[in-house]
C-alpha positions as CSV (number, residue, x, y, z in Angstrom):
1,M,30.5,-15.3,-196.3
2,T,32.4,-18.5,-195.5
3,D,29.5,-20.9,-195.0
4,Y,30.0,-23.6,-197.6
5,K,26.3,-24.6,-198.0
6,E,23.9,-23.3,-200.6
7,Q,21.4,-21.0,-199.0
8,A,18.4,-18.8,-199.7
9,L,18.3,-15.5,-197.8
10,K,15.3,-13.2,-197.5
11,V,15.4,-9.4,-197.0
12,T,12.3,-7.3,-196.5
13,V,12.8,-3.7,-197.8
14,T,11.3,-0.9,-195.8
15,S,11.0,2.4,-197.9
16,T,8.9,5.5,-198.3
17,G,8.2,4.7,-202.0
18,D,9.2,2.6,-204.9
19,W,12.8,1.3,-204.7
20,T,15.4,-0.2,-207.1
21,R,18.2,-2.6,-206.3
22,E,21.7,-2.6,-207.9
23,G,24.6,-4.9,-207.5
24,G,25.1,-8.6,-207.6
25,C,27.5,-11.3,-208.6
26,D,27.4,-14.9,-210.0
27,W,27.1,-16.6,-206.6
28,A,24.5,-14.3,-205.0
29,V,21.5,-13.8,-207.2
30,P,18.6,-11.6,-206.0
31,S,15.0,-12.3,-207.1
32,V,14.0,-8.8,-208.2
33,T,15.6,-5.4,-209.1
34,S,12.7,-3.2,-207.9
35,G,9.7,-3.1,-205.7
36,K,7.7,-1.1,-203.1
37,N,7.7,-0.7,-199.3
38,G,7.4,-4.1,-197.6
39,D,8.4,-6.2,-200.6
40,A,10.7,-9.1,-199.9
41,V,13.9,-9.9,-201.9
42,S,15.1,-13.5,-201.9
43,I,18.8,-14.0,-202.6
44,A,19.9,-17.4,-203.8
45,V,23.5,-18.0,-202.6
46,A,25.4,-20.7,-204.3
47,K,27.6,-23.1,-202.4
48,N,31.1,-21.8,-201.6
49,T,33.4,-24.3,-203.3
50,T,36.6,-22.1,-202.9
51,G,36.8,-22.1,-199.1
52,S,37.7,-18.4,-199.3
53,E,35.6,-15.7,-197.7
54,R,33.2,-14.0,-200.1
55,D,31.4,-10.7,-199.9
56,N,29.1,-8.6,-202.1
57,V,27.2,-5.4,-201.9
58,F,23.6,-4.7,-202.9
59,T,22.4,-1.1,-203.0
60,F,18.8,-0.3,-202.5
61,S,17.7,3.2,-203.6
62,C,14.5,5.1,-203.0
63,G,14.5,8.6,-204.5
64,L,17.8,10.2,-203.4
65,A,18.2,7.8,-200.4
66,E,20.5,4.7,-200.6
67,A,21.0,1.8,-198.2
């Protein structure tokens, strides 16, 4: 992510049951670590002050499935 502005992203999780979320970093902070089908996760993304490309991975798990 090379956009230099602070942003808030929203992801809606579709699952067959309760899910958990793992992963994160100091510049991309999710609002929750678990939920149920249809719940939204807001991710606060801090301004990129380095000018370098950034990336991060969040893993959502439901039972044995991961995405």
